[in-house]
All heavy atoms as an XYZ file, in Angstrom:
817
protein
N      93.560     95.707     99.697
C      93.148     94.304     99.306
C      92.417     93.761    100.494
O      92.787     93.873    101.628
C      94.448     93.519     99.079
C      94.133     92.061     98.843
S      95.606     91.040     98.491
C      95.926     91.405     96.809
N      91.326     93.166    100.204
C      90.476     92.459    101.220
C      90.870     90.999    101.345
O      91.639     90.529    100.517
C      89.026     92.525    100.974
O      88.787     91.810     99.660
C      88.549     93.992    100.755
N      90.406     90.383    102.415
C      90.788     88.990    102.663
C      90.259     88.074    101.439
O      90.982     87.198    101.053
C      90.107     88.493    103.952
C      90.562     87.171    104.432
C      90.267     86.856    105.881
C      88.956     86.249    106.105
N      88.801     85.861    107.528
N      89.036     88.418    100.959
C      88.568     87.617     99.780
C      89.316     87.806     98.599
O      89.523     86.908     97.793
C      87.024     87.946     99.623
O      86.901     89.267     99.330
N      89.802     89.078     98.286
C      90.731     89.317     97.196
C      92.014     88.580     97.308
O      92.509     88.106     96.398
C      90.930     90.803     97.068
C      89.739     91.633     96.650
C      89.952     93.162     96.728
O      90.855     93.629     97.479
O      89.184     93.861     96.115
N      92.521     88.583     98.569
C      93.801     87.820     98.811
C      93.565     86.356     98.460
O      94.405     85.753     97.814
C      94.228     88.002    100.253
C      95.376     87.074    100.714
C      96.667     87.507     99.929
C      95.664     87.255    102.208
N      92.467     85.790     98.908
C      92.229     84.392     98.621
C      92.085     84.150     97.081
O      92.632     83.106     96.565
C      90.970     83.886     99.311
C      91.178     83.806    100.865
S      89.764     83.155    101.752
C      88.722     84.583    101.895
N      91.424     84.985     96.440
C      91.230     84.868     94.985
C      92.558     84.976     94.294
O      92.868     84.140     93.371
C      90.284     85.924     94.476
N      93.445     85.870     94.701
C      94.741     85.982     94.025
C      95.637     84.862     94.292
O      96.318     84.367     93.407
C      95.422     87.286     94.535
C      96.631     87.489     93.671
C      97.113     88.928     93.530
N      96.122     89.932     93.241
C      96.374     91.212     93.432
N      97.550     91.636     93.830
N      95.534     92.125     93.055
N      95.583     84.296     95.561
C      96.370     83.071     95.857
C      95.891     81.896     94.999
O      96.678     81.155     94.500
C      96.283     82.734     97.315
C      97.123     83.680     98.257
C      96.763     83.331     99.722
C      98.602     83.460     98.041
N      94.590     81.826     94.865
C      93.961     80.645     94.129
C      94.417     80.778     92.687
O      94.854     79.806     92.043
C      92.464     80.698     94.290
N      94.329     81.960     92.107
C      94.804     82.197     90.733
C      96.209     81.765     90.488
O      96.510     81.122     89.512
C      94.603     83.668     90.342
C      93.252     84.194     90.089
C      93.268     85.688     89.821
O      94.304     86.319     89.638
O      92.174     86.246     89.935
N      97.079     82.343     91.327
C      98.487     82.075     91.104
C      98.883     80.716     91.417
O      99.730     80.110     90.684
C      99.281     83.063     91.916
O      99.201     82.903     93.324
N      98.397     80.060     92.450
C      98.826     78.772     92.844
C      98.181     77.677     91.892
O      98.929     76.778     91.451
C      98.443     78.387     94.321
C      99.147     77.185     94.800
C     100.387     77.165     95.186
C      98.342     75.974     94.860
C     101.028     75.995     95.579
C      98.880     74.818     95.259
C     100.219     74.777     95.646
N      96.951     77.783     91.722
C      96.242     76.722     90.886
C      96.753     76.826     89.398
O      96.915     75.784     88.813
C      94.739     76.864     91.037
C      94.317     76.478     92.479
C      94.010     75.922     90.048
C      92.970     76.665     92.904
N      96.999     78.017     88.964
C      97.471     78.162     87.555
C      98.812     77.563     87.364
O      99.101     76.903     86.315
C      97.478     79.673     87.165
N      99.739     77.706     88.336
C     101.095     77.190     88.270
C     101.136     75.693     88.538
O     102.003     75.000     88.068
C     102.071     77.959     89.205
C     102.238     79.386     88.887
C     103.158     80.015     89.839
C     103.384     81.505     89.571
N     104.204     82.174     90.557
N     100.217     75.218     89.289
C     100.214     73.786     89.710
C      98.941     73.175     89.353
O      98.232     72.735     90.273
C     100.447     73.740     91.213
C     101.836     74.434     91.635
O     102.866     74.073     91.133
N     101.688     75.456     92.459
N      98.656     73.058     88.115
C      97.387     72.524     87.679
C      97.177     71.049     88.068
O      96.028     70.546     88.077
C      97.178     72.702     86.184
O      98.203     72.118     85.487
N      98.290     70.312     88.302
C      98.162     68.931     88.637
C      98.016     68.701     90.172
O      97.969     67.526     90.647
C      99.407     68.135     88.148
C     100.666     68.701     88.709
O     100.700     69.877     89.132
O     101.724     67.926     88.826
N      97.921     69.724     90.944
C      97.790     69.514     92.422
C      96.368     69.275     92.798
O      95.449     69.555     92.059
C      98.354     70.796     93.132
O      98.346     70.522     94.436
C      97.487     71.998     92.873
N      96.201     68.741     94.013
C      94.855     68.579     94.537
C      94.371     69.641     95.399
O      93.318     69.622     95.923
C      94.850     67.230     95.368
O      95.803     67.387     96.414
C      95.170     66.028     94.574
N      95.210     70.739     95.498
C      94.815     71.906     96.301
C      93.661     72.626     95.622
O      93.678     72.924     94.405
C      96.029     72.898     96.462
C      95.812     74.032     97.469
C      95.710     73.506     98.849
C      96.953     74.972     97.375
N      92.577     72.872     96.384
C      91.464     73.558     95.823
C      91.228     74.907     96.527
O      91.856     75.263     97.493
C      90.206     72.659     96.018
C      90.335     71.345     95.307
C      89.083     70.435     95.626
O      88.234     70.812     96.409
N      89.114     69.307     95.003
N      90.310     75.681     95.850
C      90.044     76.922     96.405
C      89.621     76.998     97.864
O      90.031     77.811     98.682
C      88.903     77.679     95.569
O      89.373     77.715     94.201
C      88.667     79.106     96.010
N      88.871     76.012     98.229
C      88.396     75.893     99.685
C      89.595     75.672    100.589
O      89.676     76.121    101.711
C      87.416     74.749     99.866
C      87.894     73.372     99.653
C      86.761     72.369     99.881
C      87.303     70.973     99.567
N      86.330     69.932     99.871
N      90.627     74.970    100.122
C      91.941     74.809    100.905
C      92.606     76.045    101.116
O      93.119     76.428    102.159
C      92.818     73.766    100.297
C      92.162     72.437    100.083
O      91.453     71.991    101.059
O      92.403     71.763     99.072
N      92.673     76.865    100.083
C      93.262     78.203    100.195
C      92.508     79.125    101.095
O      93.106     79.825    101.913
C      93.489     78.846     98.710
C      94.397     78.021     97.986
C      93.807     80.315     98.886
C      94.516     78.431     96.540
N      91.153     79.096    101.025
C      90.351     79.880    101.917
C      90.529     79.427    103.380
O      90.681     80.269    104.241
C      88.881     79.742    101.521
C      88.539     80.410    100.186
C      87.133     80.108     99.810
O      86.348     79.425    100.585
O      86.743     80.529     98.671
N      90.679     78.208    103.604
C      90.867     77.745    104.927
C      92.246     78.157    105.503
O      92.403     78.509    106.597
C      90.738     76.198    104.979
C      90.920     75.584    106.373
C      89.996     75.722    107.432
C      92.064     74.859    106.651
C      90.200     75.157    108.622
C      92.285     74.314    107.938
C      91.301     74.495    108.857
O      91.568     74.018    110.106
N      93.223     78.046    104.643
C      94.592     78.385    105.026
C      94.649     79.878    105.387
O      95.315     80.227    106.438
C      95.580     78.164    103.874
O      95.614     76.783    103.553
N      94.073     80.745    104.684
C      94.129     82.182    104.966
C      93.304     82.414    106.218
O      93.780     83.200    107.142
C      93.452     83.024    103.758
C      93.290     84.457    104.207
C      94.376     82.910    102.638
N      92.156     81.727    106.453
C      91.334     81.856    107.701
C      92.184     81.459    108.870
O      92.238     82.177    109.866
C      90.048     81.074    107.543
C      89.232     81.206    108.809
C      87.954     80.327    108.654
C      87.048     80.384    109.886
N      87.563     80.516    111.172
N      92.847     80.358    108.771
C      93.668     79.873    109.963
C      94.867     80.840    110.197
O      95.081     81.120    111.323
C      94.255     78.469    109.589
C      95.282     78.067    110.612
C      93.138     77.407    109.609
N      95.473     81.340    109.183
C      96.627     82.268    109.331
C      96.093     83.533    110.120
O      96.698     83.998    111.053
C      97.219     82.711    108.004
C      98.279     83.795    108.041
C      99.495     83.209    108.699
C      98.635     84.201    106.610
N      94.965     84.138    109.593
C      94.422     85.392    110.194
C      94.000     85.090    111.635
O      94.253     85.890    112.598
C      93.298     86.001    109.381
C      92.555     87.111    110.077
C      93.895     86.404    108.033
N      93.310     83.951    111.876
C      92.810     83.603    113.170
C      94.014     83.421    114.158
O      93.997     83.845    115.334
C      91.935     82.390    113.213
C      90.614     82.641    112.564
O      90.295     83.781    112.370
O      89.883     81.579    112.301
N      95.054     82.738    113.793
C      96.211     82.533    114.557
C      96.882     83.831    114.929
O      97.314     84.054    116.066
C      97.200     81.602    113.827
O      96.529     80.356    113.513
C      98.470     81.257    114.720
N      97.080     84.662    113.942
C      97.620     85.978    114.222
C      96.846     86.825    115.180
O      97.386     87.477    116.074
C      97.840     86.804    112.874
C      98.863     86.234    111.990
S      99.019     86.970    110.359
C      99.839     88.513    110.858
N      95.509     86.775    115.051
C      94.604     87.452    116.006
C      94.805     86.948    117.346
O      94.840     87.734    118.342
C      93.118     87.366    115.501
O      93.024     87.891    114.177
C      92.167     88.089    116.403
N      94.717     85.615    117.531
C      94.887     85.063    118.879
C      96.272     85.318    119.491
O      96.327     85.630    120.750
C      94.652     83.498    118.732
C      93.185     83.039    118.659
C      93.009     81.581    118.991
N      93.970     80.718    118.276
C      93.704     80.231    117.003
N      92.574     80.598    116.396
N      94.616     79.459    116.431
N      97.291     85.337    118.629
C      98.611     85.655    119.170
C      98.671     87.072    119.724
O      99.183     87.346    120.810
C      99.657     85.494    118.072
O      99.597     84.108    117.575
C     101.024     85.838    118.529
N      98.177     88.026    118.978
C      98.105     89.418    119.424
C      97.232     89.564    120.689
O      97.546     90.279    121.581
C      97.611     90.356    118.327
C      98.623     90.603    117.207
C      98.013     91.451    116.102
C      99.834     91.340    117.729
N      96.112     88.823    120.688
C      95.193     88.874    121.875
C      95.907     88.376    123.161
O      95.477     88.772    124.219
C      93.890     88.136    121.550
N      96.827     87.507    123.008
C      97.620     87.014    124.175
C      98.679     87.976    124.497
O      99.457     87.728    125.445
C      98.225     85.612    123.841
C      97.140     84.485    123.858
C      97.862     83.136    123.841
N      98.835     82.910    122.816
C      98.559     82.364    121.604
N      97.382     81.789    121.398
N      99.490     82.197    120.721
N      98.898     89.042    123.727
C      99.931     89.997    124.070
C     101.293     89.708    123.486
O     102.215     90.271    123.861
N     101.315     88.698    122.548
C     102.588     88.316    121.896
C     102.856     89.102    120.637
O     101.836     89.599    120.040
C     102.569     86.847    121.680
C     102.503     86.013    122.986
C     102.312     84.567    122.733
O     101.753     84.132    121.697
N     102.923     83.734    123.537
N     104.025     89.100    120.219
C     104.507     89.837    119.040
C     104.585     88.793    117.887
O     104.895     87.611    118.068
C     105.939     90.352    119.297
C     106.535     91.218    118.215
C     107.825     91.847    118.741
N     108.260     92.832    117.816
C     109.189     92.583    116.869
N     109.729     91.410    116.766
N     109.593     93.513    116.049
N     104.271     89.296    116.696
C     104.429     88.490    115.464
C     105.485     89.149    114.596
O     105.407     90.340    114.268
C     103.059     88.402    114.719
C     101.991     87.864    115.599
C     103.267     87.684    113.368
C     100.605     88.071    115.019
N     106.379     88.346    114.087
C     107.459     88.875    113.203
C     107.470     87.972    111.932
O     107.668     86.767    112.039
C     108.817     88.913    113.898
C     109.881     89.523    112.983
C     111.189     89.677    113.666
O     111.217     89.804    114.875
O     112.234     89.598    112.981
N     107.335     88.593    110.748
C     107.448     87.936    109.481
C     108.690     88.526    108.790
O     108.504     89.675    108.278
C     106.139     87.986    108.717
C     104.985     87.412    109.449
C     106.310     87.243    107.354
C     103.617     87.718    108.903
N     109.795     87.854    108.689
C     110.974     88.358    108.210
C     110.752     88.806    106.698
O     110.115     88.136    105.935
C     112.153     87.315    108.157
C     112.426     86.796    109.535
C     113.653     87.439    110.015
N     113.868     86.885    111.382
C     114.574     87.519    112.332
N     115.125     88.675    112.027
N     114.727     86.981    113.464
N     111.280     90.005    106.450
C     111.071     90.612    105.132
C     109.785     91.323    104.882
O     109.629     92.040    103.925
N     108.815     91.038    105.721
C     107.503     91.702    105.596
C     107.309     92.741    106.706
O     107.095     93.952    106.371
C     106.383     90.644    105.639
C     105.032     91.249    105.457
C     104.564     91.687    104.334
C     104.144     91.263    106.564
C     103.344     92.240    104.075
C     102.906     91.756    106.435
C     102.473     92.260    105.159
N     107.432     92.374    107.911
C     107.169     93.307    109.011
C     106.832     92.630    110.310
O     106.840     91.374    110.417
N     106.452     93.399    111.263
C     106.124     92.839    112.567
C     104.812     93.513    113.036
O     104.540     94.702    112.775
C     107.177     93.052    113.639
O     107.444     94.421    113.745
N     104.083     92.677    113.841
C     102.869     93.181    114.454
C     103.106     93.179    115.962
O     103.677     92.183    116.502
C     101.692     92.309    114.133
C     101.302     92.180    112.730
C     101.930     91.347    111.878
C     100.295     93.057    112.189
C     101.608     91.294    110.487
C     100.014     93.028    110.845
C     100.629     92.123    109.984
N     102.771     94.244    116.650
C     102.929     94.336    118.109
C     101.771     95.097    118.637
O     100.868     95.597    117.919
C     104.271     95.138    118.372
C     104.889     94.655    119.671
O     104.238     94.074    120.497
O     106.050     95.074    119.880
N     101.775     95.274    119.949
C     100.659     96.079    120.617
C     101.250     97.343    121.193
O     102.278     97.272    121.728
C     100.052     95.251    121.759
C      99.347     93.947    121.224
C      98.877     93.087    122.531
C      98.190     94.213    120.385
N     100.566     98.426    121.006
C     100.922     99.662    121.611
C      99.957     99.964    122.730
O      98.716     99.795    122.585
C     100.863    100.838    120.563
C     102.024    100.930    119.686
O     103.072    100.190    119.942
N     101.973    101.725    118.724
N     100.548    100.390    123.904
C      99.591    100.677    125.057
C      99.172    102.150    124.906
O      99.991    103.085    124.677
C     100.349    100.533    126.299
C      99.555    100.786    127.503
N      99.653    102.042    128.179
C      98.571    100.043    128.114
C      98.796    102.022    129.203
N      98.132    100.865    129.117
N      97.884    102.413    125.041
C      97.352    103.746    125.082
C      96.857    103.969    126.486
O      95.894    103.356    126.975
C      96.258    103.966    124.101
C      96.626    103.694    122.604
C      96.400    104.942    121.798
N      96.909    104.762    120.487
C      96.187    104.625    119.413
N      94.799    104.658    119.459
N      96.723    104.475    118.150
N      97.477    104.925    127.197
C      97.079    105.167    128.612
C      95.651    105.804    128.688
O      95.231    106.323    127.701
C      98.137    106.158    129.113
C      98.690    106.760    127.887
C      98.566    105.821    126.789
N      95.043    105.688    129.868
C      93.715    106.386    130.034
C      93.894    107.841    129.786
O      94.910    108.431    130.048
C      93.324    106.036    131.446
C      94.567    105.699    132.108
C      95.559    105.177    131.037
N      92.797    108.450    129.341
C      92.808    109.924    129.065
C      91.367    110.453    129.201
O      90.441    109.685    129.197
C      93.385    110.188    127.703
C      92.555    109.597    126.561
C      93.270    109.902    125.205
N      92.450    109.292    124.113
C      91.429    109.798    123.460
N      91.033    111.018    123.847
N      90.814    109.173    122.541
N      91.359    111.777    129.179
C      90.027    112.438    129.186
C      89.750    112.897    127.739
O      90.556    113.664    127.173
C      90.025    113.584    130.110
O      90.354    113.141    131.438
C      88.669    114.342    130.190
N      88.698    112.428    127.208
C      88.318    112.845    125.867
C      87.077    113.686    125.935
O      86.563    114.051    126.959
N      86.603    114.091    124.745
C      85.377    114.824    124.656
C      84.382    114.230    123.641
O      84.824    113.773    122.628
C      85.695    116.275    124.175
C      86.503    117.050    125.191
C      86.443    118.597    124.856
N      87.173    119.379    125.740
C      86.667    119.796    126.879
N      85.445    119.542    127.209
N      87.404    120.553    127.779
N      83.140    114.274    124.021
C      82.088    113.858    123.079
C      81.977    114.918    122.064
O      81.638    116.045    122.364
C      80.782    113.639    123.918
C      79.667    113.136    122.977
O      79.645    113.426    121.773
N      78.723    112.532    123.528
N      82.242    114.640    120.746
C      82.188    115.720    119.757
C      80.858    116.323    119.603
O      80.741    117.463    119.164
C      82.654    115.063    118.489
C      82.521    113.540    118.707
C      82.622    113.316    120.235
N      79.879    115.590    119.859
C      78.483    116.070    119.728
C      78.061    117.146    120.789
O      77.468    118.126    120.442
C      77.453    114.920    119.677
C      76.109    115.244    119.132
C      75.299    113.947    118.988
C      74.016    114.244    118.113
N      73.309    112.962    117.796
N      78.327    116.738    122.038
C      77.910    117.557    123.191
C      78.997    118.415    123.822
O      78.782    119.340    124.561
C      77.351    116.724    124.260
O      78.346    115.799    124.809
C      76.111    115.879    123.764
N      80.338    118.019    123.523
C      81.447    118.611    124.163
C      81.717    118.189    125.608
O      82.606    118.727    126.286
N      80.892    117.219    126.082
C      80.997    116.789    127.434
C      82.300    115.926    127.538
O      82.765    115.253    126.649
C      79.838    115.838    127.677
C      79.796    115.125    129.029
C      78.577    114.173    129.146
O      77.747    114.269    128.352
O      78.615    113.430    130.089
N      82.954    116.002    128.801
C      84.130    115.209    128.974
C      83.828    113.770    129.173
O      82.774    113.469    129.832
C      84.851    115.827    130.224
C      85.524    117.102    130.098
C      86.383    117.551    131.253
C      87.034    118.881    130.997
N      87.890    119.255    132.123
N      84.675    112.946    128.669
C      84.490    111.460    128.724
C      85.729    110.873    129.090
O      86.778    111.166    128.593
C      83.906    110.921    127.406
C      83.765    109.400    127.461
C      82.671    111.576    126.903
N      85.741    109.908    130.088
C      86.929    109.171    130.464
C      87.156    108.012    129.502
O      86.217    107.184    129.339
C      86.871    108.677    131.871
C      86.895    109.781    132.917
C      88.175    110.617    132.790
O      89.241    110.069    132.681
O      87.988    111.841    132.991
N      88.255    108.016    128.826
C      88.532    106.915    127.861
C      89.599    106.011    128.657
O      90.598    106.420    129.024
C      89.224    107.474    126.613
C      89.565    106.328    125.564
C      88.284    108.522    125.884
N      89.190    104.733    128.726
C      90.015    103.827    129.477
C      91.328    103.394    128.790
O      91.373    103.675    127.503
C      89.145    102.524    129.664
C      88.241    102.569    128.556
C      88.053    104.108    128.273
N      92.261    102.916    129.430
C      93.514    102.431    128.808
C      93.181    101.286    127.971
O      92.247    100.551    128.128
C      94.536    101.919    129.925
N      93.955    101.112    126.850
C      93.759     99.990    125.930
C      95.013     99.701    125.151
O      95.956    100.494    125.122
C      92.679    100.316    124.959
C      92.851    101.527    124.073
C      91.687    101.859    123.263
C      91.712    103.137    122.593
N      90.532    103.477    121.791
N      94.955     98.541    124.604
C      96.131     98.086    123.710
C      95.530     98.091    122.249
O      94.491     97.600    122.026
C      96.568     96.730    124.074
C      97.387     96.729    125.357
C      96.819     96.555    126.579
C      98.783     96.930    125.356
C      97.532     96.566    127.737
C      99.544     96.930    126.434
C      98.869     96.752    127.676
O      99.642     96.808    128.801
N      96.405     98.615    121.311
C      95.964     98.633    119.951
C      97.049     97.996    119.076
O      98.186     98.118    119.357
C      95.703    100.093    119.427
C      94.500    100.661    120.074
C      96.845    101.009    119.660
N      96.630     97.163    118.103
C      97.601     96.533    117.211
C      98.382     97.592    116.430
O      97.833     98.625    116.024
C      96.752     95.654    116.271
C      95.470     95.528    116.944
C      95.282     96.720    117.773
N      99.660     97.332    116.185
C     100.493     98.142    115.451
C     101.364     97.405    114.489
O     101.904     96.341    114.896
C     101.502     98.948    116.427
C     102.494     99.783    115.751
N     102.107    101.010    115.079
C     103.758     99.626    115.567
C     103.242    101.498    114.550
N     104.333    100.678    114.875
N     101.461     97.809    113.197
C     102.252     97.073    112.237
C     103.446     97.957    111.898
O     103.325     99.143    111.655
C     101.452     96.832    110.945
C     102.335     96.300    109.830
C     102.701     94.905    109.881
C     102.612     97.064    108.751
C     103.585     94.429    108.923
C     103.371     96.531    107.733
C     103.822     95.195    107.750
N     104.649     97.345    111.863
C     105.874     98.024    111.461
C     106.445     97.306    110.310
O     106.879     96.144    110.485
C     106.897     98.073    112.633
C     108.167     98.807    112.268
C     109.125     98.886    113.446
C     110.387     99.579    113.026
N     111.424     99.537    114.014
N     106.518     97.963    109.101
C     106.945     97.221    107.929
C     108.430     96.934    107.990
O     109.185     97.816    108.648
C     106.694     98.165    106.794
C     106.459     99.523    107.388
C     106.033     99.274    108.820
N     108.854     95.863    107.501
C     110.269     95.469    107.488
C     111.053     96.226    106.442
O     110.427     96.857    105.541
N     112.353     96.182    106.464
C     113.160     96.915    105.576
C     112.950     96.524    104.149
O     112.809     97.402    103.221
C     114.692     96.695    105.911
C     115.635     97.441    104.997
C     117.087     97.120    105.467
C     117.999     97.826    104.443
N     119.350     97.524    104.785
N     112.775     95.173    103.878
C     112.641     94.748    102.464
C     111.223     95.228    101.955
O     111.178     95.722    100.771
C     112.581     93.233    102.456
C     112.506     92.660    101.001
C     112.514     91.173    101.028
O     113.157     90.538    101.901
O     111.902     90.574    100.100
N     110.257     95.208    102.707
C     108.893     95.745    102.262
C     108.955     97.224    102.043
O     108.488     97.740    100.954
C     107.927     95.447    103.367
C     106.485     95.922    103.056
C     105.854     95.397    101.742
C     105.532     95.644    104.211
N     109.592     98.016    102.906
C     109.695     99.432    102.736
C     110.500     99.750    101.433
O     110.043    100.662    100.630
C     110.433    100.124    103.875
C     109.624    100.205    105.134
C     110.244    101.089    106.198
N     111.723    100.910    106.421
C     112.327    100.055    107.275
N     111.526     99.403    108.115
N     113.597    100.030    107.336
N     111.512     99.057    101.202
C     112.331     99.321     99.961
C     111.550     98.963     98.666
O     111.587     99.736     97.751
C     113.665     98.493    100.047
C     114.661     99.039    101.056
C     115.893     98.218    101.236
O     115.949     97.014    100.785
O     116.827     98.640    101.986
N     110.884     97.832     98.674
C     110.111     97.459     97.544
C     108.924     98.350     97.216
O     108.690     98.695     96.077
C     109.564     95.958     97.695
C     110.641     94.927     97.657
C     110.130     93.590     97.775
N     109.407     93.189     96.593
C     108.801     92.041     96.417
N     108.977     91.092     97.329
N     108.185     91.701     95.318
N     108.257     98.845     98.278
C     107.160     99.811     98.056
C     107.723    101.138     97.566
O     107.204    101.661     96.645
C     106.453    100.007     99.399
C     105.481    101.197     99.299
C     105.669     98.773     99.753
N     108.902    101.536     98.101
C     109.465    102.814     97.737
C     109.937    102.754     96.268
O     109.677    103.640     95.478
C     110.698    103.112     98.618
C     111.265    104.525     98.266
O     110.445    105.459     98.230
O     112.438    104.674     98.264
N     110.554    101.660     95.843
C     110.966    101.473     94.494
C     109.843    101.473     93.514
O     109.875    102.092     92.456
C     111.839    100.224     94.336
C     113.194    100.212     94.809
C     113.857     98.829     94.643
C     114.045    101.243     94.013
N     108.792    100.708     93.810
C     107.640    100.623     92.931
C     106.799    101.917     92.782
O     106.287    102.259     91.747
C     106.710     99.484     93.309
O     106.107     99.773     94.586
N     106.834    102.754     93.859
C     106.098    104.024     93.813
C     106.966    105.124     93.218
O     106.383    106.161     92.807
C     105.584    104.330     95.187
C     104.558    103.451     95.749
C     104.164    103.878     97.165
C     103.277    103.429     94.862
N     108.268    105.010     93.126
C     109.085    106.038     92.651
C     109.521    105.872     91.242
O     110.394    106.516     90.806
C     110.362    106.290     93.546
C     109.995    106.963     94.855
O     109.135    107.804     94.826
N     110.699    106.552     95.913
N     108.866    104.916     90.547
C     109.216    104.614     89.147
C     108.584    105.654     88.179
O     107.549    106.148     88.409
C     108.838    103.178     88.685
C     109.808    102.156     89.314
C     109.422    100.850     88.808
C     110.402     99.793     89.362
N     110.149     98.471     88.853
């Protein structure tokens, strides 16, 4: 699912159930944008994100290493870096397992 698909699905489900509300599609788009931006900034500061029942986002450290250029075979030094890592929560794992094993 892409970010735009998520926004469309949220708009469908929220606006259909709450037709008397003043919430509009642009509000949903803004909310999703703020959520993603906040999560990105949090990870960029080196902090962990935990959403109970869904999972957690953390950073994994990758130490420096010697790699190879696949085209030339030449050795290349790859610097150390941090990469985002998602670990699903128990509830998410169980729901996915149940839905795929039916």
